[in-house]
Backbone as CSV, one residue per row, in Angstrom:
resi,resn,N_x,N_y,N_z,CA_x,CA_y,CA_z,C_x,C_y,C_z
1,MET,33.167,23.583,-22.314,32.005,22.728,-22.539,30.737,23.502,-22.180
2,SER,29.736,23.482,-23.042,28.508,24.234,-22.793,27.586,23.464,-21.873
3,SER,26.707,24.184,-21.205,25.741,23.554,-20.313,24.709,22.795,-21.121
4,ALA,24.175,21.710,-20.543,23.123,20.950,-21.206,21.884,21.820,-21.325
5,PRO,21.208,21.801,-22.468,20.046,22.675,-22.673,18.963,22.498,-21.614
6,GLU,18.766,21.248,-21.145,17.671,21.023,-20.207,17.919,21.663,-18.839
7,THR,19.147,22.039,-18.530,19.433,22.670,-17.249,19.636,24.170,-17.360
8,ALA,19.516,24.719,-18.563,19.863,26.124,-18.783,19.025,27.071,-17.945
9,ASP,17.733,26.744,-17.757,16.844,27.657,-17.042,16.543,27.192,-15.618
10,LEU,17.306,26.231,-15.120,17.042,25.687,-13.796,18.162,26.070,-12.839
11,ARG,17.887,25.901,-11.567,18.932,26.052,-10.565,18.902,24.814,-9.690
12,PRO,20.008,24.440,-9.093,20.022,23.232,-8.276,18.992,23.311,-7.144
13,VAL,18.362,22.189,-6.878,17.357,22.104,-5.821,18.002,21.458,-4.604
14,THR,17.965,22.132,-3.483,18.553,21.608,-2.250,17.494,20.928,-1.401
15,ALA,17.943,20.084,-0.490,17.021,19.450,0.452,16.322,20.503,1.300
16,GLU,17.048,21.561,1.658,16.447,22.625,2.469,15.302,23.310,1.719
17,ARG,15.499,23.515,0.432,14.415,24.113,-0.361,13.209,23.173,-0.415
18,LEU,13.452,21.879,-0.572,12.349,20.921,-0.601,11.567,20.949,0.710
19,VAL,12.288,20.989,1.828,11.609,21.035,3.133,10.748,22.290,3.235
20,ALA,11.298,23.425,2.846,10.541,24.680,2.909,9.305,24.612,2.016
21,ASP,9.457,24.058,0.819,8.320,23.948,-0.098,7.261,22.995,0.440
22,LEU,7.693,21.893,1.037,6.738,20.932,1.602,5.951,21.562,2.752
23,ARG,6.623,22.358,3.561,5.931,23.024,4.673,4.980,24.097,4.154
24,THR,5.389,24.803,3.113,4.492,25.795,2.514,3.264,25.127,1.925
25,LEU,3.448,23.960,1.331,2.318,23.211,0.769,1.344,22.801,1.857
26,GLY,1.863,22.571,3.059,0.998,22.194,4.166,1.160,20.778,4.652
27,VAL,2.249,20.114,4.256,2.485,18.752,4.743,2.527,18.786,6.274
28,PRO,1.629,18.056,6.926,1.521,18.173,8.385,2.592,17.388,9.128
29,GLU,3.251,18.038,10.044,4.241,17.359,10.877,3.532,16.396,11.813
30,GLY,4.080,15.183,11.931,3.527,14.191,12.842,2.452,13.309,12.256
31,ALA,2.107,13.489,10.998,1.027,12.716,10.375,1.587,11.610,9.484
32,PRO,0.778,10.586,9.189,1.168,9.624,8.152,0.930,10.240,6.778
33,VAL,1.898,10.081,5.878,1.810,10.653,4.537,2.216,9.589,3.519
34,MET,1.323,9.309,2.584,1.602,8.391,1.481,2.145,9.219,0.316
35,VAL,3.381,8.928,-0.104,4.085,9.778,-1.060,4.236,9.068,-2.403
36,HIS,3.971,9.816,-3.469,4.232,9.372,-4.840,5.099,10.443,-5.497
37,THR,6.265,10.054,-5.995,7.257,11.048,-6.414,7.867,10.745,-7.770
38,SER,8.011,11.778,-8.573,8.864,11.714,-9.761,10.114,12.523,-9.459
39,LEU,11.236,11.855,-9.327,12.487,12.555,-9.020,12.818,13.564,-10.109
40,ARG,12.645,13.180,-11.352,12.981,14.070,-12.459,12.158,15.349,-12.409
41,ALA,10.882,15.229,-12.056,10.016,16.407,-12.036,10.434,17.410,-10.974
42,LEU,11.102,16.961,-9.921,11.511,17.858,-8.841,12.622,18.815,-9.268
43,GLY,13.265,18.513,-10.389,14.379,19.326,-10.843,15.705,18.629,-10.580
44,TRP,16.792,19.387,-10.691,18.110,18.809,-10.450,18.368,18.884,-8.949
45,VAL,18.021,17.778,-8.258,18.118,17.750,-6.794,19.530,17.348,-6.390
46,ILE,20.177,18.189,-5.617,21.521,17.879,-5.128,21.424,16.686,-4.178
47,GLY,22.052,15.589,-4.555,21.976,14.391,-3.727,20.915,13.419,-4.189
48,GLY,20.082,13.791,-5.145,19.110,12.872,-5.730,18.135,12.282,-4.726
49,PRO,17.798,10.997,-4.858,16.791,10.376,-3.988,17.108,10.500,-2.499
50,GLN,18.386,10.424,-2.147,18.749,10.538,-0.734,18.310,11.879,-0.162
51,ALA,18.522,12.949,-0.902,18.128,14.273,-0.431,16.615,14.405,-0.365
52,VAL,15.915,13.809,-1.318,14.448,13.871,-1.296,13.910,13.164,-0.055
53,LEU,14.455,11.999,0.256,14.004,11.284,1.456,14.313,12.074,2.723
54,GLU,15.480,12.677,2.776,15.824,13.482,3.950,14.838,14.641,4.106
55,ALA,14.463,15.249,2.992,13.511,16.356,3.047,12.134,15.882,3.504
56,LEU,11.692,14.749,3.005,10.386,14.223,3.404,10.377,13.870,4.895
57,ARG,11.453,13.253,5.362,11.522,12.919,6.793,11.507,14.185,7.648
58,ALA,12.235,15.198,7.219,12.266,16.448,7.970,10.888,17.101,7.985
59,ALA,10.159,17.010,6.880,8.851,17.655,6.800,7.842,17.005,7.734
60,VAL,7.832,15.677,7.827,6.848,15.011,8.698,7.347,14.932,10.133
61,GLY,8.657,15.094,10.339,9.205,15.092,11.692,9.312,13.698,12.277
62,PRO,9.889,13.576,13.448,10.125,12.253,14.060,8.851,11.517,14.438
63,HIS,7.751,12.228,14.588,6.490,11.577,14.956,5.602,11.305,13.742
64,GLY,6.084,11.660,12.564,5.344,11.390,11.341,5.785,10.077,10.712
65,THR,4.943,9.527,9.868,5.233,8.258,9.200,5.120,8.448,7.693
66,LEU,6.140,8.043,6.972,6.110,8.064,5.518,5.727,6.687,5.000
67,ALA,4.974,6.664,3.907,4.639,5.412,3.237,4.762,5.617,1.740
68,MET,5.186,4.582,1.036,5.299,4.633,-0.425,4.975,3.266,-0.999
69,PRO,4.390,3.235,-2.192,4.194,1.944,-2.853,5.528,1.409,-3.344
70,THR,5.767,0.113,-3.106,7.008,-0.529,-3.558,6.638,-1.823,-4.289
71,GLN,5.758,-1.692,-5.243,5.178,-2.846,-5.909,6.195,-3.567,-6.790
72,SER,5.995,-4.868,-6.929,6.918,-5.721,-7.689,6.122,-6.517,-8.723
73,TRP,5.748,-5.812,-9.781,4.916,-6.409,-10.826,5.619,-7.567,-11.517
74,GLN,6.940,-7.612,-11.463,7.681,-8.661,-12.156,7.382,-10.056,-11.604
75,LEU,6.753,-10.134,-10.423,6.440,-11.433,-9.829,4.994,-11.862,-10.078
76,CYS,4.227,-11.046,-10.808,2.827,-11.394,-11.096,2.739,-12.598,-12.021
77,ASP,1.585,-13.239,-11.979,1.285,-14.312,-12.921,1.334,-13.741,-14.340
78,PRO,2.111,-14.342,-15.243,2.169,-13.818,-16.612,0.809,-13.832,-17.312
79,ALA,-0.082,-14.705,-16.866,-1.423,-14.734,-17.462,-2.193,-13.465,-17.129
80,MET,-1.927,-12.854,-15.977,-2.575,-11.608,-15.613,-1.970,-10.443,-16.383
81,LEU,-0.652,-10.440,-16.519,0.011,-9.324,-17.191,-0.249,-9.325,-18.693
82,GLN,-0.375,-10.510,-19.276,-0.686,-10.633,-20.703,0.314,-9.895,-21.598
83,ASP,1.592,-9.910,-21.205,2.586,-9.196,-22.009,3.668,-10.113,-22.570
84,LEU,3.501,-11.444,-22.388,4.471,-12.410,-22.881,3.738,-13.574,-23.540
85,PRO,4.397,-14.292,-24.440,3.722,-15.398,-25.131,3.189,-16.452,-24.164
86,GLU,2.020,-16.952,-24.442,1.368,-17.903,-23.530,2.190,-19.173,-23.347
87,GLU,2.916,-19.583,-24.382,3.702,-20.806,-24.252,4.854,-20.643,-23.262
88,TRP,5.181,-19.400,-22.885,6.222,-19.154,-21.888,5.712,-19.294,-20.454
89,TRP,4.418,-19.162,-20.265,3.879,-19.022,-18.915,4.267,-20.157,-17.964
90,PRO,4.173,-21.423,-18.351,4.557,-22.482,-17.399,6.012,-22.376,-16.939
91,THR,6.898,-22.038,-17.855,8.315,-21.902,-17.493,8.525,-20.718,-16.553
92,ILE,7.839,-19.611,-16.828,7.955,-18.437,-15.960,7.463,-18.775,-14.558
93,ARG,6.319,-19.414,-14.455,5.777,-19.772,-13.133,6.728,-20.680,-12.366
94,GLN,7.414,-21.529,-13.076,8.317,-22.484,-12.433,9.583,-21.815,-11.908
95,HIS,9.979,-20.702,-12.540,11.286,-20.126,-12.226,11.248,-18.715,-11.653
96,LEU,10.080,-18.113,-11.494,10.026,-16.788,-10.886,10.655,-16.814,-9.489
97,PRO,11.427,-15.793,-9.121,11.968,-15.738,-7.759,10.854,-15.626,-6.724
98,LEU,11.141,-16.070,-5.518,10.220,-15.877,-4.407,10.290,-14.428,-3.936
99,TYR,9.159,-13.920,-3.462,9.150,-12.565,-2.908,9.909,-12.531,-1.597
100,ASP,10.779,-11.561,-1.457,11.510,-11.321,-0.216,11.390,-9.833,0.086
101,ALA,10.748,-9.501,1.195,10.509,-8.094,1.513,11.796,-7.289,1.594
102,ALA,12.893,-7.948,1.955,14.163,-7.231,2.121,14.900,-7.036,0.807
103,THR,14.736,-7.942,-0.145,15.592,-7.900,-1.331,14.849,-7.731,-2.655
104,THR,13.588,-8.071,-2.733,12.872,-7.960,-3.997,12.761,-6.491,-4.402
105,PRO,13.281,-6.117,-5.567,13.205,-4.706,-5.961,11.800,-4.314,-6.368
106,SER,11.486,-3.047,-6.194,10.230,-2.528,-6.722,10.392,-2.302,-8.211
107,GLN,9.273,-2.173,-8.903,9.314,-1.962,-10.353,8.360,-0.848,-10.734
108,THR,8.843,0.122,-11.486,8.096,1.290,-11.979,7.621,2.196,-10.850
109,MET,8.212,2.101,-9.677,7.811,2.940,-8.555,8.662,4.203,-8.436
110,GLY,9.770,4.249,-9.149,10.629,5.424,-9.097,11.820,5.248,-8.177
111,ALA,12.826,6.095,-8.376,14.080,5.986,-7.640,13.919,6.294,-6.157
112,VAL,13.031,7.215,-5.819,12.853,7.575,-4.404,12.227,6.418,-3.640
113,ALA,11.184,5.812,-4.205,10.528,4.679,-3.538,11.473,3.493,-3.422
114,GLU,12.282,3.256,-4.449,13.214,2.125,-4.398,14.274,2.333,-3.318
115,LEU,14.759,3.559,-3.161,15.696,3.826,-2.074,14.999,3.719,-0.721
116,PHE,13.786,4.252,-0.632,13.033,4.211,0.621,12.851,2.777,1.109
117,ARG,12.633,1.850,0.172,12.449,0.436,0.515,13.614,-0.106,1.332
118,THR,14.811,0.429,1.098,16.009,-0.081,1.774,16.372,0.716,3.029
119,THR,15.549,1.692,3.402,15.844,2.523,4.561,15.904,1.685,5.835
120,PRO,16.979,1.795,6.619,17.033,1.063,7.892,15.821,1.383,8.763
121,GLY,15.184,0.354,9.248,14.017,0.532,10.092,12.700,0.580,9.336
122,ALA,12.746,0.676,8.006,11.508,0.681,7.227,10.887,-0.711,7.235
123,ARG,9.565,-0.754,7.177,8.838,-2.021,7.142,8.095,-2.125,5.813
124,ARG,8.147,-3.291,5.221,7.509,-3.528,3.926,6.435,-4.589,4.091
125,SER,5.271,-4.349,3.552,4.157,-5.285,3.720,4.436,-6.580,2.954
126,PRO,3.760,-7.672,3.310,4.109,-8.988,2.779,3.516,-9.336,1.426
127,HIS,2.749,-8.447,0.800,2.156,-8.824,-0.486,3.240,-8.890,-1.558
128,PRO,3.312,-9.990,-2.321,4.413,-10.157,-3.275,4.341,-9.252,-4.493
129,HIS,3.180,-8.643,-4.751,3.032,-7.771,-5.919,2.764,-6.321,-5.556
130,ARG,2.005,-6.067,-4.509,1.483,-4.721,-4.234,1.979,-4.174,-2.903
131,SER,3.205,-4.459,-2.539,3.682,-4.069,-1.217,3.717,-2.558,-1.031
132,ILE,3.534,-2.164,0.220,3.696,-0.787,0.682,4.807,-0.791,1.715
133,THR,5.720,0.174,1.614,6.768,0.326,2.614,6.473,1.567,3.448
134,ALA,6.714,1.460,4.742,6.471,2.585,5.648,7.611,2.691,6.647
135,ALA,7.873,3.913,7.097,8.888,4.168,8.117,8.372,5.244,9.053
136,GLY,8.434,4.965,10.344,7.932,5.905,11.333,7.106,5.182,12.372
137,PRO,6.527,5.909,13.310,5.808,5.293,14.429,4.642,4.391,14.023
138,GLU,3.981,4.677,12.895,2.827,3.888,12.471,3.179,2.845,11.408
139,ALA,4.459,2.639,11.160,4.868,1.733,10.085,4.373,0.311,10.299
140,GLU,4.471,-0.196,11.519,4.034,-1.566,11.789,2.536,-1.713,11.559
141,ARG,1.764,-0.755,12.033,0.314,-0.825,11.849,-0.053,-0.778,10.363
142,ILE,0.636,0.022,9.596,0.319,0.169,8.173,0.651,-1.093,7.386
143,THR,1.766,-1.726,7.694,2.269,-2.808,6.852,1.996,-4.216,7.370
144,ALA,1.433,-4.352,8.550,1.331,-5.673,9.187,0.482,-6.655,8.387
145,ARG,-0.620,-6.186,7.814,-1.535,-7.095,7.108,-1.628,-6.700,5.642
146,HIS,-1.600,-7.716,4.772,-1.751,-7.449,3.342,-2.206,-8.741,2.653
147,PRO,-3.513,-9.018,2.664,-4.015,-10.283,2.120,-3.688,-10.442,0.638
148,LEU,-3.349,-11.664,0.246,-3.058,-11.933,-1.153,-4.217,-11.557,-2.061
149,ASP,-5.437,-11.921,-1.647,-6.584,-11.752,-2.532,-7.275,-10.399,-2.399
150,SER,-6.698,-9.510,-1.602,-7.274,-8.172,-1.455,-6.149,-7.150,-1.289
151,PRO,-5.322,-6.986,-2.325,-4.132,-6.139,-2.184,-4.427,-4.663,-1.988
152,ALA,-5.665,-4.237,-2.317,-6.021,-2.825,-2.136,-7.311,-2.680,-1.342
153,GLY,-7.652,-3.683,-0.546,-8.909,-3.674,0.198,-8.783,-3.124,1.600
154,GLU,-9.829,-3.320,2.377,-9.913,-2.736,3.718,-8.827,-3.255,4.661
155,GLU,-8.412,-4.504,4.495,-7.408,-5.089,5.385,-5.984,-4.859,4.890
156,SER,-5.840,-4.098,3.835,-4.520,-3.805,3.265,-3.912,-2.572,3.927
157,PRO,-2.658,-2.250,3.612,-2.083,-1.001,4.108,-2.882,0.235,3.713
158,LEU,-3.586,0.176,2.588,-4.399,1.326,2.178,-5.527,1.555,3.180
159,GLY,-6.161,0.480,3.624,-7.194,0.610,4.648,-6.634,1.173,5.943
160,ALA,-5.430,0.731,6.306,-4.798,1.246,7.524,-4.482,2.725,7.397
161,LEU,-4.014,3.151,6.232,-3.705,4.569,6.028,-4.953,5.435,6.156
162,VAL,-6.064,4.976,5.600,-7.315,5.740,5.727,-7.750,5.788,7.182
163,ALA,-7.639,4.671,7.880,-8.024,4.634,9.295,-7.177,5.591,10.133
164,LEU,-5.957,5.833,9.697,-5.045,6.732,10.415,-5.181,8.187,9.974
165,ASP,-6.143,8.474,9.103,-6.315,9.839,8.576,-5.034,10.344,7.929
166,ALA,-4.459,9.504,7.088,-3.231,9.864,6.381,-3.505,10.892,5.295
167,TRP,-2.422,11.420,4.762,-2.474,12.338,3.624,-1.812,11.672,2.427
168,VAL,-2.223,12.066,1.242,-1.617,11.601,-0.003,-0.869,12.785,-0.612
169,LEU,0.418,12.587,-0.883,1.262,13.644,-1.424,1.731,13.242,-2.821
170,LEU,1.355,14.046,-3.804,1.750,13.820,-5.188,2.808,14.842,-5.563
171,LEU,4.007,14.370,-5.851,5.121,15.252,-6.194,5.540,15.002,-7.637
172,GLY,5.086,15.864,-8.533,5.462,15.726,-9.934,4.744,14.619,-10.667
173,VAL,3.727,14.044,-10.064,2.904,13.024,-10.713,1.441,13.421,-10.540
174,ASP,0.576,12.894,-11.404,-0.836,13.215,-11.271,-1.556,12.123,-10.485
175,ALA,-2.855,12.278,-10.338,-3.627,11.382,-9.485,-3.746,9.970,-10.028
176,ALA,-3.331,9.737,-11.262,-3.295,8.366,-11.776,-2.375,7.490,-10.931
177,LYS,-1.437,8.111,-10.214,-0.506,7.375,-9.357,-1.015,7.220,-7.921
178,ALA,-2.184,7.740,-7.617,-2.687,7.725,-6.241,-3.236,6.344,-5.901
179,THR,-2.376,5.479,-5.416,-2.730,4.090,-5.126,-3.925,3.980,-4.190
180,ILE,-4.088,4.949,-3.290,-5.170,4.897,-2.308,-6.537,4.836,-2.985
181,LEU,-6.636,5.311,-4.229,-7.918,5.290,-4.929,-8.365,3.886,-5.286
182,HIS,-7.461,2.918,-5.268,-7.883,1.531,-5.493,-8.763,1.036,-4.337
183,LEU,-8.556,1.578,-3.141,-9.439,1.237,-2.029,-10.856,1.728,-2.310
184,ALA,-10.975,2.898,-2.916,-12.294,3.411,-3.294,-12.967,2.496,-4.314
185,GLU,-12.187,1.896,-5.206,-12.756,0.934,-6.155,-13.355,-0.250,-5.408
186,HIS,-12.686,-0.711,-4.367,-13.233,-1.808,-3.565,-14.568,-1.421,-2.944
187,ARG,-14.675,-0.196,-2.487,-15.889,0.239,-1.803,-17.031,0.555,-2.765
188,ALA,-16.702,0.855,-4.005,-17.708,1.294,-4.973,-18.489,0.112,-5.540
189,ASP,-19.645,0.426,-6.102,-20.488,-0.571,-6.766,-20.788,-0.045,-8.157
190,TYR,-20.165,-0.610,-9.171,-20.323,-0.094,-10.522,-20.434,-1.243,-11.523
191,ALA,-21.009,-0.943,-12.653,-21.189,-1.936,-13.708,-19.830,-2.432,-14.196
192,GLY,-19.723,-3.737,-14.379,-18.487,-4.309,-14.887,-17.453,-4.605,-13.826
193,LYS,-17.752,-4.341,-12.563,-16.806,-4.658,-11.497,-16.621,-6.163,-11.435
194,ARG,-15.369,-6.616,-11.443,-15.126,-8.055,-11.520,-13.792,-8.411,-10.878
195,SER,-13.603,-9.690,-10.677,-12.344,-10.204,-10.164,-11.574,-10.892,-11.280
196,VAL,-10.252,-10.945,-11.114,-9.383,-11.603,-12.084,-8.426,-12.530,-11.339
197,PRO,-7.978,-13.602,-11.992,-7.034,-14.515,-11.340,-5.622,-13.938,-11.305
198,ASN,-4.888,-14.297,-10.279,-3.477,-13.943,-10.176,-2.778,-15.075,-9.435
199,GLY,-1.464,-15.038,-9.391,-0.723,-16.084,-8.706,0.702,-15.677,-8.455
200,VAL,1.384,-16.468,-7.638,2.775,-16.187,-7.304,3.445,-17.469,-6.819
201,ALA,4.740,-17.554,-6.991,5.512,-18.649,-6.413,5.817,-18.316,-4.963
202,MET,5.555,-19.244,-4.060,5.825,-19.000,-2.650,6.107,-20.319,-1.935
203,LEU,6.677,-20.226,-0.758,6.945,-21.402,0.053,5.711,-21.762,0.864
204,VAL,5.287,-23.001,0.756,4.171,-23.531,1.535,4.675,-24.770,2.258
205,ASP,4.741,-24.715,3.589,5.300,-25.807,4.397,6.707,-26.183,3.927
206,GLY,7.460,-25.148,3.571,8.842,-25.370,3.180,9.058,-25.785,1.749
207,HIS,7.974,-25.897,0.972,8.092,-26.320,-0.423,7.578,-25.219,-1.346
208,ARG,8.260,-25.051,-2.470,7.844,-24.058,-3.452,6.557,-24.524,-4.126
209,GLU,5.558,-23.635,-4.144,4.300,-23.932,-4.811,3.831,-22.698,-5.570
210,TRP,3.102,-22.931,-6.650,2.440,-21.842,-7.357,1.068,-21.655,-6.717
211,THR,0.871,-20.527,-6.078,-0.347,-20.238,-5.330,-1.208,-19.262,-6.124
212,THR,-2.503,-19.522,-6.202,-3.401,-18.683,-6.993,-4.531,-18.130,-6.141
213,TRP,-5.128,-17.046,-6.613,-6.261,-16.420,-5.951,-6.997,-15.539,-6.956
214,GLU,-8.116,-14.984,-6.529,-8.866,-14.001,-7.319,-8.778,-12.658,-6.607
215,GLU,-8.578,-11.590,-7.378,-8.514,-10.247,-6.799,-9.287,-9.272,-7.681
216,LEU,-9.629,-8.124,-7.116,-10.380,-7.123,-7.874,-9.578,-6.643,-9.076
217,ASP,-10.239,-6.563,-10.213,-9.640,-5.986,-11.415,-9.712,-4.467,-11.288
218,VAL,-8.574,-3.837,-11.022,-8.554,-2.398,-10.741,-8.096,-1.624,-11.966
219,HIS,-8.490,-0.356,-12.014,-8.167,0.508,-13.147,-7.877,1.922,-12.646
220,ASP,-7.049,2.646,-13.366,-6.741,4.023,-12.967,-7.087,5.025,-14.067
221,HIS,-7.853,4.620,-15.064,-8.115,5.476,-16.221,-8.860,6.757,-15.863
222,ASP,-9.623,6.739,-14.753,-10.413,7.904,-14.363,-9.957,8.515,-13.042
223,PHE,-8.777,8.143,-12.575,-8.286,8.681,-11.305,-8.048,10.187,-11.380
224,VAL,-7.532,10.662,-12.496,-7.312,12.106,-12.640,-8.648,12.846,-12.597
225,ASP,-9.668,12.272,-13.222,-10.991,12.905,-13.239,-11.610,12.950,-11.849
226,VAL,-11.509,11.853,-11.116,-12.136,11.838,-9.788,-11.393,12.781,-8.843
227,ALA,-10.069,12.872,-8.964,-9.318,13.795,-8.119,-9.662,15.234,-8.440
228,ALA,-9.850,15.534,-9.724,-10.240,16.891,-10.114,-11.623,17.231,-9.576
229,ALA,-12.547,16.277,-9.644,-13.886,16.505,-9.100,-13.832,16.697,-7.588
230,PHE,-12.997,15.918,-6.918,-12.832,16.049,-5.468,-12.304,17.433,-5.105
231,ALA,-11.314,17.896,-5.842,-10.755,19.223,-5.577,-11.796,20.306,-5.791
232,ALA,-12.553,20.202,-6.888,-13.530,21.241,-7.224,-14.694,21.271,-6.245
233,GLU,-15.147,20.107,-5.813,-16.359,20.038,-4.991,-16.098,20.176,-3.499
234,THR,-14.888,19.868,-3.060,-14.615,19.922,-1.620,-13.676,21.043,-1.211
235,GLY,-12.807,21.475,-2.120,-11.816,22.484,-1.772,-10.766,21.991,-0.797
236,LEU,-10.614,20.665,-0.683,-9.709,20.099,0.318,-8.308,19.807,-0.213
237,VAL,-8.072,20.045,-1.502,-6.760,19.744,-2.075,-5.872,20.981,-1.976
238,ARG,-4.678,20.783,-1.452,-3.694,21.863,-1.376,-2.704,21.677,-2.521
239,SER,-2.497,22.692,-3.314,-1.625,22.596,-4.480,-0.556,23.682,-4.441
240,GLY,0.589,23.367,-4.984,1.694,24.328,-5.035,2.842,23.724,-5.796
241,ARG,4.052,24.142,-5.460,5.247,23.601,-6.110,6.236,23.164,-5.038
242,VAL,6.838,22.030,-5.300,7.923,21.526,-4.467,9.113,21.317,-5.387
243,GLY,10.185,22.047,-5.134,11.240,22.082,-6.132,10.664,22.649,-7.416
244,GLU,10.901,21.959,-8.516,10.352,22.392,-9.801,9.047,21.678,-10.145
245,ALA,8.555,20.844,-9.244,7.417,19.988,-9.552,6.092,20.566,-9.064
246,ALA,5.049,20.323,-9.820,3.698,20.568,-9.324,3.416,19.562,-8.217
247,ALA,2.820,20.035,-7.126,2.596,19.175,-5.964,1.166,19.331,-5.469
248,HIS,0.608,18.228,-4.971,-0.767,18.233,-4.470,-0.826,17.393,-3.196
249,LEU,-1.542,17.895,-2.223,-1.710,17.221,-0.941,-3.205,16.995,-0.709
250,LEU,-3.594,15.727,-0.508,-5.008,15.365,-0.406,-5.248,14.539,0.849
251,PRO,-6.343,14.777,1.578,-6.675,13.958,2.747,-7.213,12.600,2.303
252,ALA,-6.588,11.528,2.742,-6.906,10.190,2.220,-8.332,9.759,2.517
253,ARG,-8.784,9.944,3.761,-10.118,9.453,4.117,-11.203,10.144,3.293
254,ALA,-11.152,11.454,3.217,-12.164,12.196,2.456,-12.092,11.853,0.975
255,LEU,-10.881,11.698,0.454,-10.708,11.361,-0.955,-11.330,10.001,-1.267
256,VAL,-11.054,9.002,-0.451,-11.569,7.658,-0.704,-13.090,7.625,-0.571
257,GLU,-13.627,8.301,0.420,-15.091,8.332,0.577,-15.746,9.005,-0.628
258,PHE,-15.187,10.107,-1.076,-15.725,10.805,-2.246,-15.613,9.929,-3.488
259,ALA,-14.433,9.324,-3.684,-14.186,8.552,-4.896,-15.062,7.309,-4.973
260,ALA,-15.349,6.674,-3.841,-16.216,5.492,-3.864,-17.598,5.851,-4.412
261,GLU,-18.139,6.981,-3.986,-19.437,7.426,-4.512,-19.316,7.854,-5.969
262,TRP,-18.219,8.514,-6.315,-18.020,8.993,-7.690,-17.894,7.820,-8.657
263,PHE,-17.120,6.800,-8.279,-16.987,5.627,-9.137,-18.334,4.932,-9.324
264,THR,-19.093,4.819,-8.237,-20.399,4.178,-8.329,-21.287,4.905,-9.326
265,ALA,-21.259,6.213,-9.307,-22.112,6.994,-10.200,-21.576,7.038,-11.618
266,HIS,-20.282,7.299,-11.784,-19.740,7.578,-13.106,-19.323,6.334,-13.884
267,ARG,-18.850,5.307,-13.206,-18.468,4.108,-13.949,-19.693,3.309,-14.395
268,SER,-20.814,3.569,-13.787,-22.041,2.881,-14.193,-22.826,3.685,-15.217
269,ALA,-22.395,4.931,-15.458,-23.169,5.804,-16.367,-22.989,5.361,-17.825
């Protein structure tokens, strides 16, 4: 049997190689790190997501804290998603499952984040759509608060990560996946900034209710541009390869401060 063409020019990626690459990139031991990962981009990793998580834990060490987005878009108000017929919406609202931090799966977050969500000792924030999961000494501080109407605001896990001087690690994905930039949108003042309605089924005094709120209408169409400008103007982005993937390490506080000013200037232009 011949080898699959897509593996012909690759070699297996070990957890040890990932750890070495992460250290070469400059991932700081003992720090909080917000990770966004494409497993496929890393190459053929022996052990898959489990090995990637082991490598990330080894890189930050026992005093470091890992965080990943574990969002569950499937529980959003169908009126916000606008991807299903309107006549379905009342039935969907009536029958959507309740959010459970322990059992609700993430959606479109990737295999590594989905496995991380189930890690013993990991803590997941209470937002039914935009949860962040963290594991390590700062996990409780990062995930404790997550207001329904401000899923990416100052009181969210993103605000806590910036306050902790966390790092953002992009493994095989570009800055469009950098969730922390939504906090910069909250801080920015630009033309067309607006709120949109959302909702979720939840228990209120022991009874199921459809709960609604208004939240910032966020966008990621210019995240790659703002990250590129940040790298060019500050020189603070560390880039290299982890496994077979392009990797970038960015300081969260400086990135968010830069992006808030950049959004204010460029989204209003």
